[in-house]
Each structure stands twice: as structure tokens, then as C-alpha cells.
DRENKE-857594 format. One record per atom (N, C-alpha, C): residue number from 0; residue in three letters; chain; atom name; x negated, y negated, z negated. Coordinates in pm, whole numbers, plus 32768, in hexadecimal, padded with zeros to 4 digits. Example, Ala and Ser with C-alpha at 12.3 -4.5 7.8 and 13.67 -1.06 7.14 Angstrom:
0,ALA,A,N,7AD9,8239,7CF4
0,ALA,A,CA,7B32,81C2,7CF4
0,ALA,A,C,7AD8,814A,7CF4
1,SER,A,N,7AFB,80E1,7D3C
1,SER,A,CA,7AA9,806A,7D36
1,SER,A,C,7AF6,7FFD,7CED
END
This chain:
0,MET,A,N,832D,7A7F,8348
0,MET,A,CA,8332,7A90,83D6
0,MET,A,C,836F,7B0F,83F6
1,ALA,A,N,83D4,7B0F,844B
1,ALA,A,CA,840B,7B98,846F
1,ALA,A,C,83B5,7BD6,84DB
2,GLY,A,N,83BF,7C60,84DD
2,GLY,A,CA,8383,7C9B,853C
2,GLY,A,C,836B,7D2E,850F
3,GLU,A,N,8342,7D8A,8570
3,GLU,A,CA,8322,7E0B,8559
3,GLU,A,C,8282,7E12,8536
4,ILE,A,N,8274,7E3E,84B6
4,ILE,A,CA,81DE,7E43,847D
4,ILE,A,C,817B,7E92,84D0
5,SER,A,N,81AD,7EF3,851D
5,SER,A,CA,8149,7F44,8567
5,SER,A,C,812D,7F08,85EF
6,ASP,A,N,8169,7E8E,8616
6,ASP,A,CA,814E,7E4A,868F
6,ASP,A,C,80D8,7DF6,867C
7,ARG,A,N,806B,7E0E,86C4
7,ARG,A,CA,7FF6,7DBD,86AC
7,ARG,A,C,800E,7D1E,86CA
8,HIS,A,N,806C,7CFE,8724
8,HIS,A,CA,808A,7C78,8742
8,HIS,A,C,80CA,7C3A,86BC
9,VAL,A,N,811B,7C86,8680
9,VAL,A,CA,8155,7C4C,8607
9,VAL,A,C,80E0,7C2F,8590
10,ALA,A,N,808B,7C84,8587
10,ALA,A,CA,8010,7C79,853C
10,ALA,A,C,7FBF,7BF2,8566
11,GLN,A,N,7FA8,7BE5,85E6
11,GLN,A,CA,7F65,7B73,8622
11,GLN,A,C,7FB3,7AEC,85F9
12,ARG,A,N,802E,7AF0,85FD
12,ARG,A,CA,808E,7A7A,85D7
12,ARG,A,C,807C,7A60,8548
13,LEU,A,N,8083,7AC3,84EF
13,LEU,A,CA,8071,7AB4,8459
13,LEU,A,C,7FED,7A74,8445
14,ILE,A,N,7F88,7AA2,8476
14,ILE,A,CA,7EFA,7A67,8457
14,ILE,A,C,7EF1,79D7,8493
15,ALA,A,N,7F29,79C6,8509
15,ALA,A,CA,7F25,7943,8542
15,ALA,A,C,7F77,78DF,84F6
16,GLU,A,N,7FE6,7904,84C2
16,GLU,A,CA,8042,78AB,846C
16,GLU,A,C,7FFA,7896,83E7
17,GLY,A,N,7FBA,78F8,83A6
17,GLY,A,CA,7F7B,78DA,8335
17,GLY,A,C,7F08,787B,833D
18,LEU,A,N,7EAD,7892,83AE
18,LEU,A,CA,7E47,7830,83C8
18,LEU,A,C,7E7D,7791,83EC
19,ALA,A,N,7EF2,779C,8438
19,ALA,A,CA,7F22,770D,845B
19,ALA,A,C,7F56,76CA,83D6
20,ARG,A,N,7F92,7718,8381
20,ARG,A,CA,7FCB,76DA,8307
20,ARG,A,C,7F62,76B9,8292
21,PHE,A,N,7F00,7716,8287
21,PHE,A,CA,7E9C,7704,821A
21,PHE,A,C,7E11,76F7,8244
22,GLY,A,N,7DFB,7710,82C4
22,GLY,A,CA,7D60,76F0,82F4
22,GLY,A,C,7D0A,776D,82D9
23,ARG,A,N,7D43,77CD,828D
23,ARG,A,CA,7CE5,7843,8271
23,ARG,A,C,7D45,78B0,8238
24,ILE,A,N,7D0D,7934,823D
24,ILE,A,CA,7D52,79A2,81FD
24,ILE,A,C,7CFA,79CF,8188
25,ASP,A,N,7D30,79AA,8111
25,ASP,A,CA,7CF2,79D5,808F
25,ASP,A,C,7D0E,7A62,8064
26,THR,A,N,7D95,7A89,8067
26,THR,A,CA,7DAF,7B12,8045
26,THR,A,C,7E2B,7B4E,8094
27,LEU,A,N,7E19,7BC7,80B0
27,LEU,A,CA,7E85,7C07,810D
27,LEU,A,C,7EB9,7C7E,80A5
28,VAL,A,N,7F37,7C8F,808A
28,VAL,A,CA,7F72,7CF1,8051
28,VAL,A,C,7FC3,7D42,80AD
29,ASN,A,N,7F9B,7DC3,80BF
29,ASN,A,CA,7FD4,7E23,811D
29,ASN,A,C,803F,7E69,80D0
30,SER,A,N,80BF,7E38,80D3
30,SER,A,CA,8120,7E7D,8076
30,SER,A,C,8194,7EB8,80D7
31,ALA,A,N,8190,7EB2,8155
31,ALA,A,CA,81F5,7EED,81AD
31,ALA,A,C,81ED,7F8C,81A4
32,GLY,A,N,8255,7FCF,8189
32,GLY,A,CA,8244,8061,818C
32,GLY,A,C,82D5,8097,8180
33,ILE,A,N,82DD,8123,81AB
33,ILE,A,CA,8356,8166,81A5
33,ILE,A,C,8332,81ED,8163
34,PHE,A,N,83A0,8224,8117
34,PHE,A,CA,838C,829F,80DA
34,PHE,A,C,8406,82F7,810C
35,ILE,A,N,83D9,836B,8130
35,ILE,A,CA,843D,83CC,815F
35,ILE,A,C,842D,844F,8110
36,ALA,A,N,847D,8475,80C0
36,ALA,A,CA,8469,84E7,8068
36,ALA,A,C,84C2,855A,80A5
37,LYS,A,N,8486,85B4,80E1
37,LYS,A,CA,84C7,862C,811C
37,LYS,A,C,845F,869D,8137
38,PRO,A,N,8487,8721,8139
38,PRO,A,CA,8433,8782,8155
38,PRO,A,C,83E7,8778,81CE
39,PHE,A,N,8363,87A6,81D3
39,PHE,A,CA,830F,8788,8241
39,PHE,A,C,8348,87C6,82C9
40,THR,A,N,8394,8831,82C1
40,THR,A,CA,83BC,8879,8341
40,THR,A,C,8438,8835,836F
41,GLU,A,N,846F,87DB,832B
41,GLU,A,CA,84E8,8798,8350
41,GLU,A,C,84CE,8702,8381
42,ILE,A,N,844C,86D7,8382
42,ILE,A,CA,8438,864F,83A6
42,ILE,A,C,843E,8650,8441
43,THR,A,N,8485,85DE,8473
43,THR,A,CA,8494,85CF,8501
43,THR,A,C,842F,8582,853E
44,GLU,A,N,8425,858D,85C3
44,GLU,A,CA,83C3,8540,860F
44,GLU,A,C,83D5,849B,85DF
45,GLU,A,N,8452,847F,85F2
45,GLU,A,CA,845D,83F2,85D5
45,GLU,A,C,843A,83C6,854A
46,GLU,A,N,8455,8411,84E5
46,GLU,A,CA,842B,83F5,8469
46,GLU,A,C,838F,83F9,844E
47,PHE,A,N,834D,8455,8485
47,PHE,A,CA,82B3,8454,8499
47,PHE,A,C,8285,83DE,84D4
48,THR,A,N,82BC,83B9,8547
48,THR,A,CA,8281,833B,8591
48,THR,A,C,82A5,82C2,8540
49,SER,A,N,8321,82B3,850D
49,SER,A,CA,8336,8247,84B6
49,SER,A,C,82DE,8230,843D
50,ALA,A,N,82C4,8299,83EF
50,ALA,A,CA,825E,8296,8387
50,ALA,A,C,81D6,8270,83B2
51,LEU,A,N,81A3,82AB,8419
51,LEU,A,CA,8129,829C,844B
51,LEU,A,C,8108,8203,8478
52,TYR,A,N,8177,81D0,84D1
52,TYR,A,CA,8164,8145,84F2
52,TYR,A,C,817B,80DE,8491
53,THR,A,N,81CE,80F3,842A
53,THR,A,CA,81EB,809E,83B4
53,THR,A,C,8173,809B,8354
54,ASN,A,N,8153,8117,832C
54,ASN,A,CA,80F9,8123,82BA
54,ASN,A,C,8060,8120,82E0
55,VAL,A,N,8045,813F,836A
55,VAL,A,CA,7FB1,813E,8390
55,VAL,A,C,7F9A,80D7,83FD
56,VAL,A,N,7FD8,80E6,845B
56,VAL,A,CA,7FBC,8084,84D9
56,VAL,A,C,7FCD,7FF9,84B5
57,GLY,A,N,8037,7FC8,847B
57,GLY,A,CA,8051,7F42,844F
57,GLY,A,C,7FE3,7F0A,83F8
58,LEU,A,N,7FCD,7F6A,8395
58,LEU,A,CA,7F61,7F43,8332
58,LEU,A,C,7ED7,7F2D,837D
59,PHE,A,N,7EB1,7F90,83D6
59,PHE,A,CA,7E3D,7F85,8418
59,PHE,A,C,7E31,7F00,846E
60,TYR,A,N,7E85,7EE6,84BE
60,TYR,A,CA,7E88,7E68,8513
60,TYR,A,C,7E7F,7DEB,84B4
61,LEU,A,N,7ECF,7DDD,8456
61,LEU,A,CA,7ED0,7D6E,83F8
61,LEU,A,C,7E55,7D5E,83B0
62,SER,A,N,7E20,7DCE,837D
62,SER,A,CA,7DA0,7DC3,832D
62,SER,A,C,7D25,7DA8,8389
63,GLN,A,N,7D29,7DDB,83F9
63,GLN,A,CA,7CBE,7DC5,8466
63,GLN,A,C,7CB8,7D2B,8481
64,LEU,A,N,7D24,7CF1,849E
64,LEU,A,CA,7D2C,7C68,84C1
64,LEU,A,C,7D06,7C0E,844C
65,ALA,A,N,7D43,7C2A,83DC
65,ALA,A,CA,7D22,7BDA,8363
65,ALA,A,C,7C89,7BE5,833D
66,ALA,A,N,7C55,7C60,8344
66,ALA,A,CA,7BD6,7C7E,8324
66,ALA,A,C,7B73,7C1F,837B
67,LYS,A,N,7B8F,7C1C,83FC
67,LYS,A,CA,7B38,7BD1,8458
67,LYS,A,C,7B32,7B47,8422
68,GLU,A,N,7BA0,7B01,83F7
68,GLU,A,CA,7BA8,7A72,83C5
68,GLU,A,C,7B55,7A70,833F
69,MET,A,N,7B78,7AC6,82F2
69,MET,A,CA,7B26,7ACB,8268
69,MET,A,C,7A9D,7ADA,8277
70,LEU,A,N,7A70,7B34,82D7
70,LEU,A,CA,79DE,7B49,82E4
70,LEU,A,C,799E,7AC7,831E
71,LYS,A,N,79DD,7A7F,8371
71,LYS,A,CA,79AC,7A03,83AC
71,LYS,A,C,799B,7998,833A
72,ALA,A,N,79F6,7998,82D9
72,ALA,A,CA,7A02,793F,826C
72,ALA,A,C,7992,796E,81FC
73,GLY,A,N,7973,79E6,81FE
73,GLY,A,CA,791C,7A26,819A
73,GLY,A,C,7964,7A3F,8113
74,SER,A,N,79E8,7A41,8124
74,SER,A,CA,7A33,7A56,809D
74,SER,A,C,7AC4,7A8F,80C4
75,GLY,A,N,7B01,7ADB,806A
75,GLY,A,CA,7B81,7B0C,8075
75,GLY,A,C,7BA3,7B8D,8030
76,HIS,A,N,7C15,7BAE,8023
76,HIS,A,CA,7C48,7C1D,7FD9
76,HIS,A,C,7CB5,7C5F,801D
77,ILE,A,N,7CAE,7CE3,8039
77,ILE,A,CA,7D16,7D30,8073
77,ILE,A,C,7D53,7D8E,8001
78,VAL,A,N,7DD1,7D8C,7FEA
78,VAL,A,CA,7E09,7DE9,7F88
78,VAL,A,C,7E6D,7E48,7FCE
79,ASN,A,N,7E5B,7EB5,7FCC
79,ASN,A,CA,7EB8,7F1E,800F
79,ASN,A,C,7F10,7F66,7F9E
80,ILE,A,N,7F96,7F76,7FD1
80,ILE,A,CA,7FF2,7FBE,7F71
80,ILE,A,C,7FEC,8057,7FA9
81,THR,A,N,7FC7,80B2,7F5F
81,THR,A,CA,7FBE,8141,7F82
81,THR,A,C,801E,818C,7F36
82,ALA,A,N,801E,820B,7F33
82,ALA,A,CA,8086,825E,7EF9
82,ALA,A,C,803E,82A5,7E82
83,SER,A,N,8069,829B,7E10
83,SER,A,CA,8027,82E2,7DA7
83,SER,A,C,804E,8371,7D9E
84,GLY,A,N,80C4,838C,7D73
84,GLY,A,CA,80E7,841B,7D6A
84,GLY,A,C,80E8,846F,7DD8
85,ALA,A,N,811B,8435,7E50
85,ALA,A,CA,8120,8484,7ECF
85,ALA,A,C,8093,84AE,7EF3
86,ALA,A,N,802E,845B,7EF2
86,ALA,A,CA,7FA2,846D,7F29
86,ALA,A,C,7F52,84B8,7ECA
87,ASP,A,N,7F4F,8495,7E46
87,ASP,A,CA,7EE8,84B8,7DE5
87,ASP,A,C,7F1B,8532,7D95
88,GLN,A,N,7F9F,852F,7D63
88,GLN,A,CA,7FD8,8590,7D0E
88,GLN,A,C,8062,85B9,7D44
89,PRO,A,N,8071,8602,7DB7
89,PRO,A,CA,80EA,862C,7DE8
89,PRO,A,C,814A,866F,7D85
90,ILE,A,N,81C2,8651,7D9D
90,ILE,A,CA,8224,867D,7D36
90,ILE,A,C,8288,86DD,7D89
91,LYS,A,N,828F,875F,7D46
91,LYS,A,CA,82E5,87C4,7D87
91,LYS,A,C,836C,8792,7DA7
92,SER,A,N,83AD,8750,7D4F
92,SER,A,CA,8431,8721,7D58
92,SER,A,C,8446,86AD,7DB8
93,VAL,A,N,83E0,8676,7DF6
93,VAL,A,CA,83E9,8610,7E4D
93,VAL,A,C,8392,8627,7ECE
94,PRO,A,N,83C8,8670,7F2F
94,PRO,A,CA,836A,868D,7FA4
94,PRO,A,C,8348,8608,7FE4
95,ALA,A,N,82CB,85E3,7FEF
95,ALA,A,CA,829D,856C,8028
95,ALA,A,C,8228,8575,8081
96,THR,A,N,8230,85D1,80D9
96,THR,A,CA,81C2,85DC,8135
96,THR,A,C,8197,8566,8186
97,LEU,A,N,8200,851D,81B7
97,LEU,A,CA,81E4,84AC,8208
97,LEU,A,C,819E,8440,81C0
98,ALA,A,N,81C9,842B,8143
98,ALA,A,CA,818B,83CF,80EB
98,ALA,A,C,80F6,83FB,80C6
99,ALA,A,N,80DC,8478,80A6
99,ALA,A,CA,805D,84A2,8093
99,ALA,A,C,7FF7,849C,810A
100,LEU,A,N,8036,84BF,8181
100,LEU,A,CA,7FE7,84B0,81FD
100,LEU,A,C,7FC0,841B,821B
101,THR,A,N,8028,83C6,8214
101,THR,A,CA,8019,8339,8249
101,THR,A,C,7FDE,82E4,81DD
102,LYS,A,N,800B,82DF,8167
102,LYS,A,CA,7FE2,8292,80FA
102,LYS,A,C,7F5E,82C5,80BC
103,GLY,A,N,7F52,8346,80B4
103,GLY,A,CA,7ED1,8382,8081
103,GLY,A,C,7E56,8349,80E0
104,GLY,A,N,7E67,8339,8158
104,GLY,A,CA,7E05,82FD,81AD
104,GLY,A,C,7DEA,8279,818C
105,VAL,A,N,7E42,822D,8157
105,VAL,A,CA,7E37,81A2,812C
105,VAL,A,C,7DC9,8196,80C6
106,GLY,A,N,7DD5,81F0,8061
106,GLY,A,CA,7D67,81FD,7FFB
106,GLY,A,C,7CDA,8217,8033
107,THR,A,N,7CD0,826B,808F
107,THR,A,CA,7C47,8280,80C5
107,THR,A,C,7C21,820E,8119
108,LEU,A,N,7C80,81C5,8160
108,LEU,A,CA,7C5A,8152,81AA
108,LEU,A,C,7C20,80EC,8150
109,THR,A,N,7C61,80D4,80E1
109,THR,A,CA,7C4B,806D,8073
109,THR,A,C,7BBB,807E,8045
110,LYS,A,N,7B96,80F6,8029
110,LYS,A,CA,7B08,8110,7FF9
110,LYS,A,C,7AA6,80F7,8068
111,SER,A,N,7AC6,812E,80E2
111,SER,A,CA,7A6F,8117,8158
111,SER,A,C,7A5B,8081,8173
112,LEU,A,N,7ABC,803B,8175
112,LEU,A,CA,7AB2,7F9E,8197
112,LEU,A,C,7A6F,7F5A,8121
113,ALA,A,N,7A7B,7F80,80B2
113,ALA,A,CA,7A40,7F46,8038
113,ALA,A,C,79A9,7F5B,804E
114,ILE,A,N,7979,7FCA,806E
114,ILE,A,CA,78E2,7FDA,8089
114,ILE,A,C,78B4,7F92,8105
115,GLU,A,N,7905,7F94,8167
115,GLU,A,CA,78D5,7F4C,81ED
115,GLU,A,C,78C5,7EBA,81D8
116,PHE,A,N,791F,7E79,8184
116,PHE,A,CA,792B,7DE5,8170
116,PHE,A,C,78E1,7DAF,80F3
117,ALA,A,N,78BA,7E15,8093
117,ALA,A,CA,7890,7DE6,8005
117,ALA,A,C,7822,7D77,8014
118,ASP,A,N,77C3,7D87,8058
118,ASP,A,CA,7759,7D1F,8057
118,ASP,A,C,7776,7CAA,80BE
119,ARG,A,N,77F7,7C9F,80E6
119,ARG,A,CA,7811,7C36,813E
119,ARG,A,C,7881,7BDC,8105
120,GLY,A,N,78A7,7BF1,808A
120,GLY,A,CA,78F7,7B91,804D
120,GLY,A,C,7995,7BBA,8041
121,VAL,A,N,79A8,7C29,807B
121,VAL,A,CA,7A3E,7C59,808F
121,VAL,A,C,7A4B,7CD9,804F
122,ARG,A,N,7AAD,7CCB,7FDD
122,ARG,A,CA,7ACC,7D30,7F86
122,ARG,A,C,7B4D,7D70,7FBA
123,VAL,A,N,7B55,7DFC,7FA1
123,VAL,A,CA,7BC5,7E46,7FD8
123,VAL,A,C,7BEC,7EB0,7F5E
124,ASN,A,N,7C6E,7E99,7F2D
124,ASN,A,CA,7C99,7EF1,7EB6
124,ASN,A,C,7D2F,7F1E,7EE5
125,ALA,A,N,7D63,7F71,7E8D
125,ALA,A,CA,7DE1,7FA6,7EA4
125,ALA,A,C,7E29,7FB9,7E19
126,VAL,A,N,7EA9,7FA9,7E25
126,VAL,A,CA,7F00,7FCC,7DB6
126,VAL,A,C,7F63,8048,7DD9
127,ALA,A,N,7F59,80A9,7D88
127,ALA,A,CA,7F9E,811F,7D9E
127,ALA,A,C,801A,8130,7D31
128,PRO,A,N,808C,80F8,7D61
128,PRO,A,CA,8107,80F4,7D07
128,PRO,A,C,813F,8181,7CFB
129,GLY,A,N,8184,8192,7C7B
129,GLY,A,CA,81E1,81FC,7C83
129,GLY,A,C,8262,81CB,7CBB
130,VAL,A,N,82CF,8209,7C83
130,VAL,A,CA,835E,81E3,7CC5
130,VAL,A,C,837F,815B,7C7D
131,ILE,A,N,8390,80F8,7CD2
131,ILE,A,CA,83B6,8070,7CA1
131,ILE,A,C,844C,804E,7CA3
132,LYS,A,N,8485,8016,7C42
132,LYS,A,CA,8510,7FEE,7C3E
132,LYS,A,C,8524,7F7D,7CA2
133,THR,A,N,8552,7F9A,7D1E
133,THR,A,CA,8578,7F3E,7D7E
133,THR,A,C,8609,7F63,7DB9
134,PRO,A,N,863B,7F0A,7E0D
134,PRO,A,CA,86B2,7F2A,7E53
134,PRO,A,C,86A5,7FAE,7E9E
135,MET,A,N,862D,7FD4,7EC6
135,MET,A,CA,861E,803F,7F1E
135,MET,A,C,864F,80C9,7ED6
136,HIS,A,N,865A,80BF,7E5A
136,HIS,A,CA,8689,8139,7E08
136,HIS,A,C,870F,810F,7DC8
137,ALA,A,N,8775,8173,7DE8
137,ALA,A,CA,87FB,8161,7DB8
137,ALA,A,C,87F4,8174,7D16
138,PRO,A,N,883F,811B,7CDF
138,PRO,A,CA,8843,8139,7C3B
138,PRO,A,C,885A,81BC,7C16
139,GLU,A,N,88AC,820E,7C5B
139,GLU,A,CA,88D7,8297,7C36
139,GLU,A,C,885F,8303,7C3D
140,THR,A,N,87F1,82CE,7C80
140,THR,A,CA,8777,8321,7C81
140,THR,A,C,8711,82F9,7C1D
141,HIS,A,N,872E,828F,7BCF
141,HIS,A,CA,86B6,8258,7B73
141,HIS,A,C,869E,82BF,7B06
142,ASP,A,N,86FF,8309,7AD1
142,ASP,A,CA,86DB,836B,7A64
142,ASP,A,C,8675,83DD,7AA4
143,PHE,A,N,868F,8406,7B0E
143,PHE,A,CA,8630,846D,7B56
143,PHE,A,C,85B6,8430,7B65
144,LEU,A,N,85B3,83BB,7BA9
144,LEU,A,CA,853A,837E,7BCD
144,LEU,A,C,84E0,835A,7B54
145,ALA,A,N,851A,8332,7AE4
145,ALA,A,CA,84D3,8311,7A61
145,ALA,A,C,848F,838D,7A3B
146,LYS,A,N,84C3,8405,7A45
146,LYS,A,CA,848B,847B,7A14
146,LYS,A,C,8414,84A2,7A6D
147,LEU,A,N,83F6,8466,7ADC
147,LEU,A,CA,8381,848B,7B29
147,LEU,A,C,82FC,844F,7AEC
148,HIS,A,N,8313,8406,7A85
148,HIS,A,CA,82A4,83C7,7A41
148,HIS,A,C,828C,83E9,79B7
149,PRO,A,N,820D,841E,7992
149,PRO,A,CA,8208,843F,78FF
149,PRO,A,C,8231,83C8,78A2
150,MET,A,N,8230,8353,78C1
150,MET,A,CA,8269,82E7,7864
150,MET,A,C,82F8,82E9,7855
151,GLY,A,N,8347,8337,78B0
151,GLY,A,CA,83CB,834E,78B1
151,GLY,A,C,8421,82DB,78E2
152,ARG,A,N,83E2,828A,7933
152,ARG,A,CA,8433,820B,7969
152,ARG,A,C,83F6,81F7,79EE
153,MET,A,N,8445,81A3,7A3F
153,MET,A,CA,8418,816A,7ABE
153,MET,A,C,83D3,80E8,7AA1
154,GLY,A,N,837A,80C9,7B02
154,GLY,A,CA,8329,804A,7AF0
154,GLY,A,C,837E,7FD5,7B27
155,GLU,A,N,8351,7F5F,7AF3
155,GLU,A,CA,838E,7EDF,7B20
155,GLU,A,C,8348,7E9A,7B90
156,ALA,A,N,8380,7E5E,7BDE
156,ALA,A,CA,8333,7E0D,7C4D
156,ALA,A,C,82D1,7DAD,7C0F
157,LYS,A,N,82EB,7D7B,7B99
157,LYS,A,CA,828C,7D19,7B61
157,LYS,A,C,8201,7D63,7B39
158,GLU,A,N,8214,7DE6,7B15
158,GLU,A,CA,819C,7E2C,7AF5
158,GLU,A,C,8141,7E3C,7B69
159,ILE,A,N,8179,7E4C,7BE4
159,ILE,A,CA,812F,7E56,7C57
159,ILE,A,C,80EA,7DC4,7C74
160,VAL,A,N,813C,7D67,7C6D
160,VAL,A,CA,80FF,7CDA,7C7E
160,VAL,A,C,8088,7CBA,7C20
161,ASP,A,N,80A3,7CE5,7B9E
161,ASP,A,CA,8032,7CC9,7B3E
161,ASP,A,C,7FB9,7D1C,7B65
162,ALA,A,N,7FC3,7D98,7B92
162,ALA,A,CA,7F4D,7DEA,7BC4
162,ALA,A,C,7F09,7D97,7C3D
163,ILE,A,N,7F61,7D76,7C97
163,ILE,A,CA,7F20,7D26,7D0F
163,ILE,A,C,7ED0,7CAC,7CE9
164,LEU,A,N,7F16,7C5B,7C7B
164,LEU,A,CA,7ED9,7BE8,7C48
164,LEU,A,C,7E59,7C04,7C04
165,TYR,A,N,7E54,7C70,7BB2
165,TYR,A,CA,7DE2,7C9B,7B70
165,TYR,A,C,7D6F,7CB1,7BD9
166,LEU,A,N,7D8D,7CFF,7C3B
166,LEU,A,CA,7D20,7D1F,7C99
166,LEU,A,C,7CF5,7CA0,7CEE
167,GLU,A,N,7D4E,7C3B,7D00
167,GLU,A,CA,7D29,7BC7,7D37
167,GLU,A,C,7CC2,7B7C,7CED
168,SER,A,N,7CDA,7B77,7C62
168,SER,A,CA,7C73,7B36,7C09
168,SER,A,C,7C02,7B7E,7BDF
169,ALA,A,N,7BF6,7BFE,7C07
169,ALA,A,CA,7B7E,7C54,7BD1
169,ALA,A,C,7B19,7C5B,7C45
170,SER,A,N,7AC4,7BF6,7C3F
170,SER,A,CA,7A6A,7BD8,7CB2
170,SER,A,C,7A01,7C45,7CC4
171,PHE,A,N,79E7,7C90,7C59
171,PHE,A,CA,7982,7CFA,7C67
171,PHE,A,C,79C4,7D87,7C82
172,VAL,A,N,7A45,7D85,7CAF
172,VAL,A,CA,7A87,7E08,7CCC
172,VAL,A,C,7AB1,7E16,7D57
173,THR,A,N,7A6C,7E81,7D93
173,THR,A,CA,7A99,7E9A,7E1E
173,THR,A,C,7A8D,7F34,7E31
174,GLY,A,N,7AE9,7F64,7E87
174,GLY,A,CA,7AF8,7FFF,7E98
174,GLY,A,C,7B44,8046,7E2B
175,GLU,A,N,7B8B,7FF3,7DD8
175,GLU,A,CA,7BDF,801D,7D6F
175,GLU,A,C,7C60,8045,7DA5
176,ILE,A,N,7C9C,80BA,7D62
176,ILE,A,CA,7D1A,80DC,7D7D
176,ILE,A,C,7D62,80DE,7CED
177,LEU,A,N,7DAD,8072,7CDD
177,LEU,A,CA,7DE9,8051,7C56
177,LEU,A,C,7E6B,809E,7C4B
178,HIS,A,N,7E7D,8108,7C01
178,HIS,A,CA,7EFE,814A,7BF1
178,HIS,A,C,7F51,8107,7B93
179,VAL,A,N,7FC8,80DF,7BB5
179,VAL,A,CA,8028,809F,7B71
179,VAL,A,C,80A4,80FE,7B73
180,ASP,A,N,8098,8172,7B3C
180,ASP,A,CA,80F8,81E5,7B55
180,ASP,A,C,812B,822F,7ACD
181,GLY,A,N,8127,81F0,7A6C
181,GLY,A,CA,815F,821B,79EF
181,GLY,A,C,8121,82A5,79CE
182,GLY,A,N,80A1,82B8,79F4
182,GLY,A,CA,804B,8334,79D8
182,GLY,A,C,8059,83A0,7A36
183,GLN,A,N,809A,838A,7AA5
183,GLN,A,CA,809F,83FE,7B0F
183,GLN,A,C,8017,842D,7B2A
184,ASN,A,N,7FC2,83DD,7B48
184,ASN,A,CA,7F2F,83FE,7B7A
184,ASN,A,C,7EE8,8442,7B12
185,ALA,A,N,7F06,8442,7A90
185,ALA,A,CA,7EBB,847D,7A2C
185,ALA,A,C,7EBD,8518,7A30
186,GLY,A,N,7F22,854C,7A6B
186,GLY,A,CA,7F38,85DC,7A6D
186,GLY,A,C,7FC0,8615,7A73
187,GLN,A,N,7FD2,869A,7A68
187,GLN,A,CA,804A,86E1,7A5F
187,GLN,A,C,808B,86C5,79D6
188,TRP,A,N,8113,86AC,79D5
188,TRP,A,CA,8151,86A0,794F
188,TRP,A,C,81D0,86F1,7954
END
């Protein structure tokens, strides 16, 4: 469904469509996000607003509406995609204040909702990826981006999918932020 993720009406349409097609909402994966790498003092008002609305506001609305349905059903799972390196282990060579600010809050929200919903059948977890090889990254940047991980390579989209599927099947796991980041979260290298 096309639409601006930060628009509450789009979130309402997404949930309504899911309910119409499937009769319930079992799992929500919040994967929309933008990443702007530039020095803090050079971030424009438009970039700040765009990151805030995409990374926080859209996730908030969609999670809130999905959680209402999941809580009614007494079961469900929300998986948030957060930012590993930018929020937990900032890297000097990649100024990522907007990601740290907006996606870092997603990790906190994940834990807060996990506690709030734990005894009501709804689990909330997160995946914190490193830099993933997608069309978002030009091939000429891959060597530099690979070096941002202790493992010396970029991640693959399948590795993020595998992490989400693990969390989906791990019924005793909630409040977890699973780092799929080639070792970035382990510390400085």
C-alpha cells in the first residue's frame, strides 16, 4: 500500500487492510526508516523533520494501532528495526546524529512496550542491523561500508530476515534488541 508512513491515516488503512484480508494482525515489522549521515551542525530543518517523521512518528502510529488489535486478540508480535552502530556504538567516520536520536529511541520504545504488554500476550522485540547490502548503498561505497564492521563485510538482507524469523519463533523472548551487525555492538575495533 502506497502512502507516507508518518500519516496516521495511512497507518489506519494498513491495519484495516490487514484485518480485512486476514481477520487479525499477528505480526508487525516496522522497517521503514531513513539514514542521513552528516555532521550535527549541518543537519537542515527538513532533514530533521523527515527523519523524525519517518523513523519515529510512523512507527508510533502503526505500532499503536497494531497493538490495539493484538491486545484485543491476546496475542501478537511487534518487531522494530532500530539502528545498531549509530545508536549504540557511534562511529567517528560516520556522523549519524539523526539516526542515533530517532532510531535510538526505537530501542527504548521496544523495551518499554515489551514490559507493558508482556503479561497480555503481545511481544515486542527489535533487530539492530549493521550496514546491509541493499540498493540504498552504491557499489562504490561497499568497501568503505564493509570496514565499518569488525567482521569486515556488509550484512545481507537475508540475515535480517533470518533474525526476524528467529524472534517470531522465540515465544519466550520479548524486549530483546538482537544485533545483526557484524560485531559493531561488541565495541570499538
